[in-house]
MARMAR-389152 format. One record per atom (N, C-alpha, C, O): x, y, z; residue in three letters. Coordinates in steps of 0.1 Angstrom, whole numbers, plus 5000, padded with zeros to 4 digits. Example, Ala and Ser with C-alpha at 12.3 -4.5 7.8 and 13.67 -1.06 7.14 Angstrom:
! residues 2
513249435078ala/512349555078ala/513249675078ala/514249675085ala/512849785071ser/513749895071ser/512950005079ser/513450115080ser/
***
This chain:
! residues 327
496452324824met/497052304836met/498352444840met/499452424834met/498152534846lys/499052614850lys/499752554861lys/500952594862lys/499552454870asn/500652444877asn/500452314882asn/499652314891asn/501152184880pro/501452034885pro/500652034890pro/500352134896pro/499551914891pro/498151854900pro/498451774907pro/497751734916pro/499551734905val/500251614911val/501551594914val/502351634905val/502251524926ala/503451514938ala/503051374929ala/501951344926ala/504451304925ile/505051174930ile/506551154938ile/507551214938ile/506151074944val/507051074955val/508050904952val/507550804947val/509050914955ile/509750784954ile/510950754964ile/511950824962ile/510950664974ser/512150624982ser/512850534974ser/512350454966ser/514250554978thr/514950484972thr/516250454980thr/516950534987thr/516350264977tyr/517650234983tyr/517850154976tyr/516950084971tyr/519750134975asn/519850064969asn/520050004957asn/520649904954asn/518950124948gly/518450054937gly/519250044921gly/518650004911gly/520150084921glu/520850114909glu/520350034897glu/519950074886glu/520549904903arg/519649794894arg/518549774882arg/518549714871arg/517749874889phe/516649954885phe/516050064882phe/515350074872phe/516150144889leu/516050284891leu/515850324880leu/514650364879leu/516650344870ala/517150364860ala/515550394848ala/514950494845ala/515550274845glu/514350234838glu/513050294846glu/512150354840glu/513050294861gln/511750324862gln/511550484859gln/510550554858gln/513150544858leu/512850674863leu/512350714844leu/511550804840leu/513050614838his/512550644825his/511150604820his/510750644809his/510650574824ser/509250494825ser/508550674827ser/507850734818ser/509050724839leu/508250884843leu/508050984835leu/507151064833leu/509550954829ala/509851064818ala/509351024803ala/509651084793ala/508450934803ser/508050874791ser/506450914793ser/505850874783ser/505750984802gln/504450954807gln/503551064799gln/503851184798gln/502251014792ser/501751074782ser/501551184790ser/501651294784ser/501151184802met/500851334811met/501651344819met/501751254828met/502351474818gln/503951514821gln/503451624833gln/504351704837gln/502151644838ser/501351734847ser/501951674861ser/501251624869ser/503451674863phe/503551694877phe/504651654883phe/505351594875phe/505251674897asp/506651724901asp/506751584906asp/505851504909asp/508351564908leu/508951434913leu/509651464928leu/510551544926leu/509551404941tyr/510151394949tyr/510851284953tyr/510251184956tyr/512051274952ile/513251154961ile/513651194966ile/514051314965ile/513751094978arg/514651054989arg/515250944990arg/514650834990arg/516650944990asp/517350844994asp/517450775007asp/517550835017asp/517450635008asp/517350585021asp/518350535025asp/518450435032asp/519450625020gly/521150595028gly/522150475021gly/523050415027gly/521450435005ser/521750394996ser/523550355000ser/524050405010ser/524050304995thr/525550234994thr/526050214984thr/527350204983thr/525050184971asp/525850224954asp/525550304949asp/525350414955asp/525350304935ser/525550424924ser/523650444928ser/522950474918ser/523250434936thr/521950504935thr/521350674929thr/520550704921thr/522550764941leu/522150854939leu/522950944930leu/522851074930leu/523850864921gln/524250854909gln/523150894900gln/522651004896gln/522850754898ile/521650734888ile/520150904891ile/519250974886ile/520750894901ile/519451004908ile/519851124900ile/519351134888ile/520751224904arg/521851294898arg/521651334888arg/521151454886arg/522251194873gln/522451234861gln/520851224856gln/520551274845gln/520051174862phe/518351204855phe/518151344859phe/517751424850phe/518151374867gln/517451494869gln/518551614863gln/518351734868gln/519451604856glu/520351674851glu/520351694837glu/520951774830glu/519351544832ser/519451584824ser/517751554815ser/517651544803ser/516851544823ser/515251524818ser/514951664827ser/515451724836ser/513551684819ser/513051754819ser/511551784828ser/510851884826ser/511451724833ile/510751694850ile/511151744859ile/512351764863ile/510151774864ser/510251904875ser/510951774890ser/510151704897ser/512351784892met/512451724907met/513351744921met/514551774922met/512351714931thr/513251744944thr/513951674947thr/513351594954thr/515451624948leu/516151554959leu/516251584973leu/516951684976leu/515551504984leu/515351564991leu/516851525000leu/517651454994leu/517051575015glu/518051585017glu/518251495028glu/517651515038glu/519351355027ser/518751215029ser/519151205047ser/520351215050ser/518451185054thr/518851185067thr/519351085078thr/519351075090thr/519850965062gly/520350865068gly/519150705064gly/518250685055gly/519450645071asn/518350535065asn/517550505076asn/517850435086asn/516050575074val/515250555080val/514150435083val/513650415093val/514050375070gly/512950265067gly/512350295055gly/512750405051gly/511450255047thr/510250235040thr/509250335040thr/508750415031thr/508950295056leu/507650385061leu/507850535066leu/507250645066leu/508650495068lys/509450685075lys/509350795062lys/508750905060lys/510450695054ser/511050765047ser/510150775037ser/510850785027ser/508550765031phe/507850775023phe/506850905036phe/506351005031phe/506850895042glu/506751015054glu/506751095053glu/505851175057glu/507851135049ile/509151265046ile/508651345036ile/508351465036ile/508651225024leu/508351255017leu/506951315013leu/506851425008leu/506051235014leu/504251315014leu/504251395025leu/503151425028leu/505251455034lys/505251525041lys/505751715036lys/505251825039lys/506451695031thr/507351785020thr/506951775007thr/507551844999thr/505951695004ala/505151744989ala/503851804993ala/503151864984ala/503351795008leu/501651835012leu/502351975014leu/501452035008leu/503052045016ser/503452115025ser/503252265011ser/503152395011ser/503352164999his/503252274991his/501752254980his/501552154973his/500552394980glu/499552404978glu/499452334960glu/498952244954glu/499852394958ala/499852354942ala/499052244939ala/498152234930ala/499552114950tyr/499252014943tyr/498151984951tyr/497852024963tyr/497551894941glu/496151814943glu/495951654949glu/495051594955glu/497251614944tyr/497251434935tyr/498751374946tyr/499851434948tyr/498351284951phe/499551244954phe/499851114948phe/499151024952phe/500851074941met/501150924939met/502550854945met/503550924947met/502650684947phe/503450674951phe/504250624944phe/503750574934phe/505950594946cys/506350504929cys/507250414940cys/507150424952cys/508050354934asp/508350214939asp/510150274928asp/510350364920asp/511150184934gln/512250274925gln/512450144916gln/513250184907gln/511949984915asp/511849914909asp/511349874899asp/512049824891asp/509949894898asp/508849904887asp/508949974880asp/509550084882asp/508349934866val/508450034850val/506650104850val/505850024853val/506450174849trp/504750254848trp/504650224831trp/505450214823trp/503150204830phe/502950224816phe/502450344808phe/501250364809phe/502850404804ala/502950524798ala/501750594794ala/501750694786ala/500550544801asp/498850634805asp/499050654816asp/498550754819asp/499850574828lys/499450574847lys/498950714850lys/497850744854lys/499750764848val/499550894858val/498550994848val/498451114852val/497950954837glu/496951004826glu/495650934833glu/494751004838glu/495550784833val/494650734837val/494450764854val/493250784856val/495250764867ser/495050774870ser/494150924875ser/493050934879ser/494950994872tyr/494451174871tyr/492551104866tyr/491551134874tyr/492351064858arg/490851104851arg/490451004866arg/489751064875arg/490750904868ala/489250824877ala/489550904893ala/488750894902ala/490550954893ile/490751084909ile/490051224905ile/489851304914ile/489851234900thr/489351384894thr/487451334896thr/486651394903thr/487251224885arg/485551174888arg/485451114898arg/484351144903arg/486151034906leu/485951054917leu/485451124931leu/484751074940leu/486051254930gln/485951364935gln/485151484929gln/485051574937gln/484651504920gln/483651514910gln/482251484922gln/481551574927gln/482151354922his/481351244927his/480751274942his/479651264947his/482151304947cys/482551264963cys/482651424970cys/482351454981cys/483351514960gly/484151644968gly/485251624973gly/485651514977gly/486051764974ser/487551744976ser/487751714991ser/488851684994ser/486751735000val/486951725015val/487151625021val/487751605032val/486551515012met/486051385017met/487751335014met/488351425008met/488351255017pro/489351145016pro/489351045006pro/488850935008pro/489851074995leu/490351014981leu/490550874976leu/489950884965leu/490950764976leu/491750644969leu/491450644960leu/490250674960leu/492050614948ile/492050514930ile/493250394937ile/493850394948ile/493150324930tyr/494250184934tyr/493550124919tyr/492450144915tyr/494550044912thr/494349964904thr/495449884904thr/496349894912thr/495249764891asp/495949614890asp/497149704892asp/497449824892asp/498249504894leu/499249574886leu/499749434877leu/499449314881leu/500549454864gln/501349344857gln/502449274865gln/503449344865gln/502649164871val/503549104879val/504849064870val/504248984862val/506049064866val/507249014857val/507749004871val/507449014883val/509148934858asp/510948894866asp/511549014862asp/511249114855asp/512548974869glu/513849104871glu/514049154858glu/514349264856glu/513749034844thr/513749114829thr/512449174823thr/512449194811thr/511549204828leu/510149204826leu/509349114821leu/508149134818leu/509849014820gln/508848864811gln/507748824826gln/507848794838gln/506448884811val/505748854823val/505148704833val/505248584829val/504648754843leu/504448634852leu/503048624851leu/502648544843leu/502448684855gly/500948714855gly/500448864847gly/500848974851gly/499548854836glu/499249014834glu/497649044851glu/497049144855glu/497448924854ser/496749064864ser/497649004880ser/498148894880ser/497749084891phe/498449084903phe/497049004912phe/497048904919phe/496049114908trp/494949044913trp/494848884909trp/495548804915trp/494248854901arg/494248664902arg/496048624908arg/496348564918arg/496948644899tyr/498148604905tyr/498248544919tyr/498548434924tyr/497748664925phe/497648634943phe/496548554949phe/496648494960phe/495348584938his/493948544940his/493248634953his/492748574962his/493448794950leu/492748844960leu/491748954947leu/491948984935leu/490748994957asn/489149034954asn/489649204953asn/490149254962asn/489449264943pro/489849404945pro/488049444951pro/487549474962pro/487549424943gln/486149464954gln/485949444970gln/484849484975gln/486949384975lys/486549384987lys/487649524994lys/488849524995lys/486749614996asn/487549745000asn/486749825013asn/486949945015asn/485849755021arg/485649785028arg/486149825037arg/487349785035arg/486349905052cys/487449885061cys/487849765067cys/488949725064cys/486849675077ser/486849555079ser/488149465070ser/489249425073ser/487249455058asp/487949445044asp/489949475043asp/490749385042asp/490149575043ile/491249615042ile/491849635055ile/493149635054ile/491649635066ala/492149615080ala/492649455082ala/493649425089ala/492049375076met/492349235077met/493449205067met/494449175073met/493549205057gln/494249175043gln/494249335034gln/493249395033gln/495349375029cys/495049535022cys/495149415006cys/495749305004cys/494349484998asn/494249444985asn/494949594979asn/495249584967asn/495249674984val/495349784980val/497249834977val/497849864987val/497749824967thr/499749824970thr/499649964968thr/498550014964thr/500650054971gly/501550114971gly/501350214959gly/500550304957gly/502250164950cys/502950204934cys/501650204928cys/501850264918cys/500250154927thr/499550194917thr/498550284928thr/497450224926thr/498250364935met/497550424941met/497750604941met/498850654945met/496650704937ile/496750784938ile/496050894947ile/495050814944ile/495650954952phe/494950994958phe/495051124967phe/496151184970phe/493851174972asn/494051364974asn/494651414986asn/494851344996asn/494951544985arg/495151554996arg/494451585014arg/495051595025arg/493151575010ser/492851515022ser/493151405024ser/494251425029ser/492951265023leu/494051205025leu/495451155028leu/495851065036leu/496251235021ala/497251305024ala/497151375037ala/498051335045ala/496451455041ala/497051545056ala/496251435064ala/497051415073ala/494951335065ala/494451305079ala/496051185080ala/496851175089ala/496051135071ala/497150995070ala/498251045081ala/498550975091ala/498751165080leu/500151175089leu/499951255100leu/499051335102leu/501351235112pro/502451195106pro/501451015104pro/500250985106pro/502450945101phe/502250755099phe/502050685115phe/502950715123phe/501450635117asp/501850625134asp/502850445131asp/502650335124asp/504250495143ser/504750355138ser/503850235139ser/504350145133ser/502950225143lys/502850085140lys/501950085127lys/501249975128lys/501650135116ala/501250105103ala/502149985098ala/503349995097ala/501149835094val/502049815085val/502649855078val/503849865082val/502449905065met/503050025054met/502550145049met/501350155047met/502850185049his/502250305041his/500750335033his/499750405034his/501350205021asp/499850175016asp/498650135024asp/497550185024asp/499150025032his/497449915040his/497050095049his/496050155044his/497850175061trp/497450265066trp/496750405058trp/495650455061trp/497650455046leu/496750505039leu/495050445031leu/494050515030leu/495350345029ala/494450245020ala/492850255036ala/491650275036ala/493650225046leu/492750185057leu/491850285058leu/490650275054leu/492850425064ile/491450595062ile/490950635052ile/490050715052ile/491850565041ala/490550585032ala/489750525034ala/488750605035ala/489250405036ser/487950355035ser/486550335047ser/485450285049ser/487950445054ala/487350455070ala/486750595070ala/485650625076ala/487250655065leu/486750785061leu/486050855054leu/485350945058leu/486350835042gly/486050845029gly/485750765018gly/484750695021gly/486250735004ala/485650664992ala/486850584992ala/487950624997ala/486750454983val/487950414976val/487350344963val/486250294959val/488550374958asp/487650284940asp/488650234934asp/489850264937asp/488450124922tyr/489550074916tyr/489650124902tyr/488750204899tyr/490350094893ile/490950044884ile/490949874875ile/492049824871ile/489749814872asp/490549684868asp/491449674857asp/491049614847asp/492749714856lys/493049674851lys/494949754851lys/495149864854lys/495549694849pro/497249714855pro/498349824846pro/498949814836pro/498049924854thr/499050054855thr/500650044855thr/501150154853thr/501249974855leu/502449894857leu/502849764855leu/502049664855leu/504549744851ser/505349644855ser/505349614870ser/505849724875ser/505149554876tyr/505649524894tyr/506149374891tyr/505649264889tyr/507749434891arg/508849364890arg/508849294903arg/508649354913arg/509249124905gln/509249004911gln/511349044918gln/512049084910gln/511549034926his/513049024922his/513448954934his/512548874937his/514648944943gly/515148854951gly/515248994964gly/515048954976gly/515449124963asn/515549214967asn/514749304971asn/515249384978asn/513149304969asn/512449444967asn/512149464982asn/511749384989asn/512549594984val/512549664999val/510849655004val/510749615016val/509649684997ser/508049684995ser/507749614990ser/508549554982ser/506049554989gly/505749484981gly/506549354981gly/507249304989gly/506049294968gly/506649164965gly/506449054975gly/506649084987gly/505948904971ala/505448764977ala/505148664971ala/504248664963ala/506248544972pro/505948464967pro/504248444960pro/503148494962pro/504948324952lys/503648304942lys/502448244949lys/502948144956lys/500748274952phe/500248154959phe/499848054956phe/498648064954phe/500347934954asn/500447834956asn/500047724961asn/499047724969asn/500947584957val/500547424969val/501847474979val/501947464991val/502747504970ala/504547504984ala/503747614992ala/503747605005ala/503247714986tyr/503047854998tyr/502147775008tyr/502747735017tyr/501047755008ile/500447695014ile/500847565023ile/500347535033ile/501547515018val/502247385026val/503147525042val/502847565053val/503947545032arg/504847615047arg/503547745053arg/503847825063arg/503047755050lys/502247805060lys/501847725072lys/501947745084lys/501047605060ala/500447515069ala/501647465081ala/501247435092ala/503247455075arg/503947435088arg/503947545096arg/503647535108arg/504347655091lys/504147765105lys/503047715115lys/503347705127lys/501747685109tyr/500647725118tyr/501147625132tyr/500147625139tyr/501747585136trp/502247515146trp/502747575152trp/502247565164trp/503647665151gln/504447705160gln/503347795170gln/502347835164gln/503447825181asn/502547865190asn/502748085188asn/502048175194asn/503448115180asn/503248245179asn/502848295166asn/502848415163asn/502548215159glu/502248275144glu/501048275147glu/501548255158glu/499548295149phe/498748385154phe/498948515156phe/498248615152phe/499948525160tyr/500148695165tyr/501348715149tyr/500848785141tyr/502448675144glu/503048715132glu/501848715120glu/501848815112glu/500948615119val/500048675107val/499048755109val/498448805100val/498748795121leu/497248895124leu/497849035132leu/497549145132leu/499048955141gly/499149075150gly/500049205146gly/500349285155gly/500649235129arg/500849375131arg/499649445121arg/499849525112arg/498549395124gln/497149435110gln/495949495130gln/495049565133gln/496849395137ile/495549445148ile/496249525157ile/495649595166ile/497649535156asp/498149685163asp/497549815155asp/497149925159asp/497749775142gln/497449905140gln/496049945133gln/495650045128gln/495349795135ala/493649865138ala/493949925153ala/493850045153ala/494349875167asp/494049975177asp/494350085180asp/493650165187asp/495650125173val/496050285172val/495250335156val/495550455152val/494750285152phe/493550345144phe/492750415152phe/492850535155phe/491550285158val/490750285164val/490950475174val/490250575172val/491850455183glu/492750545191glu/492850685187glu/493050775195glu/492650695170arg/493350825166arg/491950835159arg/491350945158arg/491650765156tyr/489950815139tyr/488850765151tyr/487750765145tyr/488750725161ala/487150665164ala/486250815163ala/485350815154ala/486350905168ser/485351045163ser/484951075151ser/483951155149ser/486050985140leu/485851005122leu/485050925119leu/484350965110leu/484850825123cys/484450625117cys/482950655123cys/482450745131cys/482350495114ser/480750525110ser/480950435119ser/482050375119ser/479950405128ser/479550295138ser/480050185137ser/480750135145ser/479650105120glu/479649985116glu/481249985113glu/481549865117glu/482150045109cys/483750045108cys/484050055119cys/484549945121cys/484050115129leu/484350145145leu/483949995154leu/484649965163leu/482849925150glu/482749845154glu/483649705157glu/484149655167glu/483649675139ala/484749625132ala/485849605129ala/486249525121ala/486649705139leu/488049715140leu/488449695156leu/489449645161leu/487049755167arg/487249715178arg/487249525178arg/488249465182arg/486549475175ala/485849355171ala/487449315171ala/487949285182ala/488349305158met/489049265154met/490249315168met/490949215171met/490549425176thr/491549425184thr/491649355194thr/492749325200thr/490349305196arg/490049165204arg/490549065201arg/490848985210arg/490849035189leu/490648865181leu/492148865193leu/491548805202leu/492948875196ser/494548865200ser/493948795214ser/494148675214ser/493248855225ser/492848835235ser/491148715239ser/490848625246ser/490748765233ser/489448705233ser/489448545232ser/490548515227ser/488648415236ser/488348325238ser/488148305225ser/488348385216ser/487848135223ile/488048115211ile/487248135200ile/487548165188ile/485348085211ser/484048095207ser/483748275204ser/483048325196ser/484448345214glu/484348515205glu/485348505196glu/484848545186glu/486648475195arg/487348475185arg/486348525172arg/486048645168arg/485948345166val/484748275155val/483548415155val/483448515148val/482848375163val/481648475165val/481948635160val/481048695154val/483148675163ser/483048775163ser/483748795148ser/483548895141ser/484348725144ala/485048695123ala/483848665115ala/483848705103ala/482848605121val/481948595111val/480648685113val/479748695105val/480748765125arg/479748885130arg/480048995118arg/479449005107arg/481049065123tyr/481949135113tyr/482949185100tyr/483649275096tyr/482349015097gly/483048935081gly/485148965089gly/486248955084gly/484948985091leu/486748965096leu/487748865086leu/488748815091leu/487548845079tyr/488048765067tyr/489648785059tyr/490248895061tyr/490248695053lys/491148745045lys/490348725031lys/489148705031lys/491148735019his/490748685003his/491148525000his/492148455000his/489648484998gly/490148334989gly/489348204999gly/489548215011gly/488948124996leu/488848025007leu/489947935011leu/489747825017leu/491247985007leu/492347875015leu/492847935026leu/493247885037leu/492848055020arg/492948165032arg/492248175045arg/493048205054arg/491448165047asn/490148205055asn/490048035061asn/489548035073asn/490447935056ile/490547815057ile/491647795071ile/491447735082ile/492747845067gly/493747875077gly/493448005083gly/493847975095gly/493148105084leu/492648175093leu/491548125105leu/491548165116leu/490948045101phe/489747965108phe/490647945120phe/490447965131phe/491847855111phe/492447755127phe/493147815132phe/493647785144phe/493747935123trp/494248015136trp/493748045150trp/494148035161trp/492548105142leu/491548165152leu/490848035169leu/490548055180leu/490947905160leu/490347785173leu/491947755175leu/491947625177leu/493047785176lys/494347725184lys/494347765200lys/494247885204lys/494347665209pro/494247755223pro/495147875219pro/494847985218pro/496847805217ser/497447925218ser/497548045213ser/498248135217ser/496748065203ala/496148205193ala/496848345201ala/497748415196ala/496248365211gly/495948505214gly/497948465221gly/498648565217gly/498848365229asn/500148395227asn/500948525215asn/500848525203asn/501848645227arg/502848675215arg/503748625222arg/503648695232arg/504648555225thr/506048525230thr/507348585215thr/508548565216thr/
***
């Protein structure tokens, strides 16, 4: 490969505890045909020092973007992706979190999968590949070999309506092509998160596929900037059931997804299939429709979450008279 076809982008923020391990895992990749773009989002610890030390000692081509202060995860990744996309050499892009550890073959496995998908679909269509993750604690002790099983997620639910309701595509597992990067920029301020935004676009306008194995250790700790979640167990269900009685719970659970679907439809309606567009428009009406209309729309357009228990909770929220209130 004459030019690195992949750009990996990392947004950091007070990541001194785990960043060095992540950078080392990038330096140990079996496929080194990538460039690295890093932007720090206003760290107050030694994160920048760790980055500069790595830049001096590593043979990886790395660009450290000038920081404009703390702009948040969504905006920081937008700046990084826009910068990388401005270089025509890159065919594919990957997001990287500061606190994980990539398996040695992650870039290679992901690259092979996206090139196979592109051979089938062409390069004009927005394309995205995502993978499973191994769930670990702060010390990299394995909590679960499969993120999808650990959190009861179904990777096969990747239609646009599925992803709009609940995203099962984790940003740090993604590899995607230039068409998707270009279509996604700029990120809308109402996007739930950068990975959710890109996954929704790819599922609606292009093609999405997954690799049914983990490609990284996904570290769970008390200070995850993005990602991370409590284990989906009885205690989690009890906490959510208690919150159900709050008048604003419906908006808290689905409000951000509905807002994202609304701006998505406004921006991409002319490019969507009629099936996808109808489902997303039905979703945008969930917070303002009558109880019967909400239930009918959910059933008709498959506006569900993952798993029986989540969907039982969803239908309780849909049946709640005050579900449309946004307080």
